[in-house]
C-alpha positions as CSV (number, residue, x, y, z in Angstrom):
1,X,119.6,98.3,135.1
2,X,120.9,101.9,135.0
3,X,120.5,103.6,131.6
4,X,123.0,106.4,131.7
5,X,125.1,108.5,129.3
6,X,127.9,105.8,129.3
7,X,125.5,103.1,128.3
8,X,123.9,105.4,125.6
9,X,127.3,106.0,124.1
10,X,128.3,102.3,124.1
11,X,125.0,101.5,122.3
12,X,125.6,104.3,119.7
13,X,129.1,103.0,119.1
14,X,127.8,99.5,118.7
15,X,125.4,100.6,116.0
16,X,128.2,102.3,114.1
17,X,130.4,99.2,114.4
18,X,127.6,97.0,113.0
19,X,126.5,99.4,110.2
20,X,128.4,97.7,107.4
21,X,126.8,94.4,108.3
22,X,123.4,96.2,108.5
23,X,123.9,97.5,104.9
24,X,124.9,94.1,103.7
25,X,121.8,92.6,105.2
26,X,119.6,95.3,103.7
27,X,121.2,94.7,100.3
28,X,120.3,91.0,100.7
29,X,116.7,92.0,101.3
30,X,116.6,94.3,98.3
31,X,117.7,91.4,96.0
32,X,114.4,89.7,96.6
33,X,111.7,90.6,94.1
34,X,108.9,90.7,96.7
35,X,106.2,92.3,94.6
36,X,102.7,91.1,95.2
37,X,102.4,87.3,94.7
38,X,106.2,86.8,95.1
39,X,106.8,87.4,98.8
40,X,107.3,83.8,100.1
41,X,111.0,83.6,99.4
42,X,111.6,86.9,101.0
43,X,109.7,85.9,104.1
44,X,111.6,82.6,104.3
45,X,114.8,84.7,104.4
46,X,113.4,86.8,107.2
47,X,112.3,83.8,109.2
48,X,115.8,82.3,108.9
49,X,117.5,85.6,109.7
50,X,115.4,86.1,112.9
51,X,115.8,82.5,114.0
52,X,119.6,82.8,113.6
53,X,119.5,85.9,115.9
54,X,117.7,84.1,118.7
55,X,114.1,85.0,118.0
56,X,111.3,82.5,118.5
57,X,109.8,82.6,115.0
58,X,106.1,82.3,113.9
59,X,105.9,81.9,110.2
60,X,102.5,81.4,108.7
61,X,100.3,81.7,105.6
62,X,97.6,84.3,105.8
63,X,94.1,82.9,105.3
64,X,91.5,85.4,104.2
65,X,88.8,83.5,106.0
66,X,90.6,84.1,109.3
67,X,90.5,87.9,109.0
68,X,87.6,88.8,106.7
69,X,85.2,89.6,109.5
70,X,87.7,91.7,111.5
71,X,87.5,95.5,111.7
72,X,90.0,97.0,109.3
73,X,89.8,94.1,106.8
74,X,90.5,95.2,103.2
75,X,88.5,93.3,100.5
76,X,90.4,91.0,98.2
77,X,88.8,90.6,94.8
78,X,91.5,90.0,92.1
79,X,94.4,88.2,93.8
80,X,95.1,85.0,95.7
81,X,97.1,84.6,98.9
82,X,99.2,81.6,97.9
83,X,102.4,83.5,98.5
84,X,101.2,85.7,101.4
85,X,103.2,84.7,104.4
86,X,103.9,86.7,107.6
87,X,106.8,86.3,110.0
88,X,106.9,87.4,113.6
89,X,110.1,87.0,115.7
90,X,109.6,87.2,119.5
91,X,112.3,88.1,122.0
92,X,111.3,87.3,125.6
93,X,113.3,88.6,128.6
94,X,114.3,86.6,131.6
95,X,112.1,88.8,133.7
96,X,109.7,91.4,132.4
97,X,110.5,94.9,133.8
98,X,109.8,97.3,131.0
99,X,107.1,97.9,128.3
100,X,106.5,95.5,125.5
101,X,107.0,96.6,121.9
102,X,105.7,95.7,118.4
103,X,108.1,96.6,115.6
104,X,106.1,96.3,112.4
105,X,107.7,96.5,108.9
106,X,106.6,95.3,105.5
107,X,108.7,93.5,102.9
108,X,106.2,93.7,100.0
109,X,107.2,96.3,97.4
110,X,105.4,97.9,94.5
111,X,106.4,97.0,90.9
112,X,109.5,98.7,89.6
113,X,107.8,100.8,86.9
114,X,109.8,100.9,83.7
115,X,112.9,98.8,84.5
116,X,114.8,100.1,81.5
117,X,114.9,103.5,83.0
118,X,116.6,102.5,86.2
119,X,120.3,103.2,86.4
120,X,120.9,99.6,87.5
121,X,118.3,96.8,87.7
122,X,115.8,97.6,90.5
123,X,116.5,94.4,92.5
124,X,120.2,94.9,92.2
125,X,121.2,97.1,95.2
126,X,123.7,99.8,94.4
127,X,125.5,102.1,96.9
128,X,126.6,105.4,95.5
129,X,126.8,109.0,96.7
130,X,125.8,108.1,100.3
131,X,122.7,106.2,99.1
132,X,121.5,102.7,98.6
133,X,119.4,102.4,95.4
134,X,116.9,99.6,94.7
135,X,113.2,98.8,94.8
136,X,112.4,98.6,98.5
137,X,115.7,100.0,99.7
138,X,113.8,102.9,101.1
139,X,110.2,101.7,101.3
140,X,110.8,99.9,103.6
141,X,113.3,97.1,103.8
142,X,116.0,99.3,105.3
143,X,113.6,100.3,108.1
144,X,113.0,96.7,109.1
145,X,116.7,96.0,108.9
146,X,117.5,99.0,111.1
147,X,115.2,97.8,113.8
148,X,116.9,94.4,113.7
149,X,120.3,95.9,113.9
150,X,119.3,98.3,116.7
151,X,118.6,95.3,118.8
152,X,121.8,93.6,117.6
153,X,123.7,96.7,118.9
154,X,122.2,96.2,122.3
155,X,123.3,92.6,122.3
156,X,126.8,93.6,121.2
157,X,127.3,95.5,124.4
158,X,125.8,92.7,126.5
159,X,122.3,94.0,126.9
160,X,118.8,92.8,125.9
161,X,115.4,94.4,126.1
162,X,113.7,93.8,129.5
163,X,110.3,93.4,127.9
164,X,108.9,91.3,125.0
165,X,109.6,92.5,121.5
166,X,107.5,91.2,118.6
167,X,109.3,92.0,115.4
168,X,106.7,91.7,112.6
169,X,107.7,91.2,109.0
170,X,104.5,91.5,107.1
171,X,103.1,91.6,103.5
172,X,100.1,93.3,101.9
173,X,101.0,96.8,103.3
174,X,101.2,98.3,99.8
175,X,97.7,97.2,98.9
176,X,95.5,96.2,101.8
177,X,97.1,96.1,105.2
178,X,95.8,92.6,105.7
179,X,99.3,91.4,106.8
180,X,99.3,93.6,109.9
181,X,95.6,92.7,110.5
182,X,96.6,89.0,110.4
183,X,99.2,89.7,113.2
184,X,96.3,91.1,115.3
185,X,94.2,88.1,114.6
186,X,97.1,85.9,115.6
187,X,97.0,87.5,119.1
188,X,100.0,89.8,119.0
189,X,99.6,92.9,121.2
190,X,102.1,95.2,123.1
191,X,102.3,98.3,125.1
192,X,103.5,100.3,122.1
193,X,104.2,99.9,118.4
194,X,107.0,101.3,116.1
195,X,106.5,101.4,112.3
196,X,109.9,102.3,110.7
197,X,108.5,103.8,107.5
198,X,111.0,106.1,105.7
199,X,109.3,109.4,106.1
200,X,112.3,110.9,107.8
201,X,113.5,111.4,111.4
202,X,110.2,113.0,112.4
203,X,107.2,111.6,114.3
204,X,104.3,111.2,112.0
205,X,101.4,112.8,113.7
206,X,98.6,111.7,111.3
207,X,97.9,109.8,108.2
208,X,94.9,109.8,105.9
209,X,92.5,107.1,105.1
210,X,92.5,105.3,101.8
211,X,90.5,103.2,99.5
212,X,90.9,101.6,96.0
213,X,88.2,101.7,93.4
214,X,87.8,99.6,90.2
215,X,85.4,100.4,87.4
216,X,84.8,97.8,84.7
217,X,83.2,99.4,81.6
218,X,81.6,97.4,78.8
219,X,81.7,98.9,75.3
220,X,80.0,97.9,72.1
221,X,82.7,96.5,69.8
222,X,82.6,97.3,66.1
223,X,85.0,97.8,63.3
224,X,86.7,101.2,63.8
225,X,85.6,102.4,60.4
226,X,82.0,102.4,61.6
227,X,82.6,104.8,64.4
228,X,81.7,107.9,62.2
229,X,78.2,106.5,61.8
230,X,77.8,106.7,65.6
231,X,77.8,102.9,65.8
232,X,79.4,101.2,68.7
233,X,80.6,102.5,72.0
234,X,84.3,102.8,72.9
235,X,84.9,101.5,76.4
236,X,88.1,103.4,76.8
237,X,86.5,106.7,75.7
238,X,83.7,106.0,78.2
239,X,86.3,105.5,81.0
240,X,87.8,108.8,80.0
241,X,84.4,110.4,80.2
242,X,83.9,109.2,83.8
243,X,87.3,110.1,85.1
244,X,86.8,113.9,85.4
245,X,83.6,113.4,87.5
246,X,85.6,111.3,90.0
247,X,88.7,113.6,89.9
248,X,86.5,116.5,91.0
249,X,86.0,114.7,94.4
250,X,89.7,115.6,95.2
251,X,88.9,119.3,95.3
252,X,85.7,118.8,97.2
253,X,87.2,116.5,99.8
254,X,90.2,118.8,100.3
255,X,87.9,121.7,100.9
256,X,86.6,119.9,104.0
257,X,90.0,120.2,105.7
258,X,89.1,123.7,106.9
259,X,87.4,122.1,109.8
260,X,89.9,119.3,110.5
261,X,91.9,119.8,113.7
262,X,95.0,118.2,112.2
263,X,94.8,118.6,108.4
264,X,93.5,122.2,108.2
265,X,96.9,123.6,107.4
266,X,98.1,120.8,105.1
267,X,98.2,122.1,101.5
268,X,96.6,119.1,99.8
269,X,96.0,116.1,102.1
270,X,93.6,114.2,99.8
271,X,94.8,112.8,96.5
272,X,92.7,111.0,93.9
273,X,95.0,109.1,91.5
274,X,94.2,107.3,88.3
275,X,96.6,104.5,88.8
276,X,95.6,102.1,86.0
277,X,93.6,102.3,82.8
278,X,93.5,99.4,80.4
279,X,91.3,98.2,77.6
280,X,91.0,97.1,74.0
281,X,92.6,94.2,72.2
282,X,93.0,95.4,68.6
283,X,93.9,98.9,67.2
284,X,91.3,98.7,64.4
285,X,88.5,97.6,66.7
286,X,86.3,99.7,69.1
287,X,87.3,98.5,72.5
288,X,84.8,96.1,74.1
289,X,85.9,96.7,77.7
290,X,88.0,98.9,79.9
291,X,89.1,98.8,83.5
292,X,90.0,101.9,85.5
293,X,91.6,101.6,88.9
294,X,91.8,104.6,91.2
295,X,93.3,105.4,94.6
296,X,91.2,107.8,96.7
297,X,92.6,109.5,99.8
298,X,90.2,110.1,102.7
299,X,90.5,112.7,105.4
300,X,91.0,111.2,108.9
301,X,87.7,110.9,110.7
302,X,85.5,110.5,107.5
303,X,83.0,107.6,107.4
304,X,84.2,105.2,104.7
305,X,80.7,104.0,104.0
306,X,79.6,107.6,103.3
307,X,82.6,108.1,101.1
308,X,81.8,105.0,99.1
309,X,78.3,106.3,98.5
310,X,79.7,109.7,97.3
311,X,81.7,107.8,94.8
312,X,78.8,105.8,93.6
313,X,76.7,109.0,93.2
314,X,79.5,110.6,91.2
315,X,79.7,107.6,88.9
316,X,75.9,107.7,88.5
317,X,76.2,111.5,87.6
318,X,78.8,110.7,84.9
319,X,76.6,108.0,83.5
320,X,73.5,110.2,83.4
321,X,75.5,112.6,81.2
322,X,76.2,110.0,78.6
323,X,73.4,108.2,76.6
324,X,75.3,104.9,76.3
325,X,76.5,104.8,79.9
326,X,73.0,105.7,81.2
327,X,71.9,102.3,79.9
328,X,75.3,100.5,80.5
329,X,76.7,101.7,83.8
330,X,80.1,100.3,84.8
331,X,80.6,97.7,87.5
332,X,81.9,99.3,90.7
333,X,84.2,97.2,92.9
334,X,85.9,98.4,96.0
335,X,89.0,96.2,96.5
336,X,92.3,96.5,98.3
337,X,92.7,99.4,100.7
338,X,89.7,100.2,103.0
339,X,91.7,102.2,105.5
340,X,90.6,104.6,108.2
341,X,92.8,107.6,108.9
342,X,94.9,107.6,112.1
343,X,96.1,110.4,114.5
344,X,98.7,109.9,117.2
345,X,97.6,112.4,119.8
346,X,100.3,114.5,121.4
347,X,101.6,113.7,124.8
348,X,102.0,109.9,124.7
349,X,104.7,108.1,126.5
350,X,105.9,106.5,123.3
351,X,106.4,109.9,121.6
352,X,108.3,111.2,124.6
353,X,110.6,108.2,124.6
354,X,111.3,108.5,120.9
355,X,111.8,112.3,121.4
356,X,114.5,111.7,124.0
357,X,116.3,109.2,121.9
358,X,116.1,111.5,118.9
359,X,117.5,114.5,120.8
360,X,120.4,112.4,122.1
361,X,121.4,111.4,118.6
362,X,120.5,114.5,116.6
363,X,121.2,117.1,119.3
364,X,117.8,118.9,118.7
365,X,114.2,118.2,119.6
366,X,112.2,115.9,117.3
367,X,109.6,117.4,115.0
368,X,106.3,116.0,113.9
369,X,104.6,115.8,110.5
370,X,101.3,114.9,109.0
371,X,101.0,112.7,105.9
372,X,98.8,112.2,102.9
373,X,100.0,108.6,102.8
374,X,98.9,105.5,104.7
375,X,100.9,103.1,106.9
376,X,100.1,100.0,109.0
377,X,100.4,102.1,112.2
378,X,96.6,102.5,112.0
379,X,95.9,98.9,113.0
380,X,97.6,99.2,116.4
381,X,96.4,102.7,117.2
382,X,92.8,102.3,116.0
383,X,92.0,98.6,116.6
384,X,94.2,97.7,119.7
385,X,94.3,101.0,121.5
386,X,98.1,100.7,121.3
387,X,100.0,104.0,120.7
388,X,101.7,103.5,117.4
389,X,104.6,105.7,116.2
390,X,106.0,106.2,112.7
391,X,109.6,107.3,112.5
392,X,112.2,106.4,110.0
393,X,115.1,107.2,107.7
394,X,114.8,109.3,104.6
395,X,113.7,107.6,101.4
396,X,114.0,109.3,98.0
397,X,111.7,108.5,95.0
398,X,109.4,105.9,96.8
399,X,107.4,104.0,94.2
400,X,109.5,105.7,91.6
401,X,112.5,105.0,89.4
402,X,115.9,104.8,91.2
403,X,114.3,104.6,94.7
404,X,116.9,105.0,97.4
405,X,117.5,105.4,101.1
406,X,119.9,108.0,102.5
407,X,122.6,106.1,104.4
408,X,123.5,108.8,106.9
409,X,119.9,109.2,107.9
410,X,119.7,105.4,108.2
411,X,122.6,105.3,110.6
412,X,121.2,108.1,112.7
413,X,117.8,106.5,112.8
414,X,119.3,103.1,113.7
415,X,121.0,104.8,116.7
416,X,117.8,106.4,117.7
417,X,115.9,103.1,117.5
418,X,118.5,101.4,119.7
419,X,118.2,104.1,122.4
420,X,114.4,104.2,122.1
421,X,114.1,100.4,122.6
422,X,116.5,100.6,125.5
423,X,114.4,103.2,127.3
424,X,110.9,101.9,126.3
425,X,111.6,98.2,127.0
426,X,114.3,98.7,129.7
427,X,117.5,96.7,129.7
428,X,118.8,93.5,131.2
429,X,122.3,92.0,131.0
430,X,123.0,89.0,128.9
431,X,126.0,86.8,128.8
432,X,128.3,85.9,125.9
433,X,126.6,88.5,123.7
434,X,128.0,89.5,120.3
435,X,126.8,90.9,117.1
436,X,125.3,88.4,114.8
């Protein structure tokens, strides 16, 4: 059917009319503590919500054995998948006329840090000063809700996408990406993919690769009073000795950007972050063990196997410089993220469609950005040859205290999603439509 200025305005008006319901739905999502190992209740909520809105729902438990041999699998060493469920809602048109679309969003969230420092409890959504606060409000439950309500806006004006839509509510994005990979293993594929991550209303051109490293260090426990006699080996001190050797990789890897076609002008694309350091069990004892866990960014295009060897070599260098570690090297485990970088090349049809929708809503051309973060977009772009676009609302303090999503940006982006879906998928009339 004809997609003209009148239809565009009706769709925008429908988004605005449904925005209060959208915020209430988003708040309901934020109330779930869907940190790792606690996602099942959140995903049951999503399955019920999609089913009530007319989607055919696929709700399944991720089995590691089903995906462990696929390209892009991230190794799982220290957790189980008892609560790891995915949900995919499918909308199928009466007659396929447009291009199919995957909308992929994650409901898993990172731990809330120090809960006592939040203004209100992290899983108690709060709206103030044009923002919704709460863990996951920005990253990225509001994005998934925006996609749902963009489609609800189409329904409210008697329209539906004229091509299949696969709305994927996944887990494991914050630690592996195996949730998105499980959707690929399940057979879901489309002509394009939208990942509504909250990096702002700009098209993400590129994202880095990423891996997680764990070092387990064994010390020689003694009474603390014996330490002056050079007896014992403090596992925590040995971890601290190793850390600068690994941290230096950050400067070395960033120096390689000079030859990168996308990241050469980025000020600091690669980050090496000491995320966890733990050890010891008694203040007056020399610690017997320590565990150090590190996030390592990787420039797009780098070979991950070669990067792992660089890390092993750097750990070996640290050990050679310490008499105890030379004979007691740490155990090295690569677990969690094992992510290749991804670039959306300019000129794709999906970027053009999003650009037109953005310009209609914002009154100016869409910009693009490159990121030192990682999203699930890589799975579709790299492993399915599906153009995958990242575009979303504005999130403040992601992974931090008092995380929030900016509500005006959320409304504008929801309008843009609705217009983008209408153009990309095409439209067909439906009867007895109404907002759910």
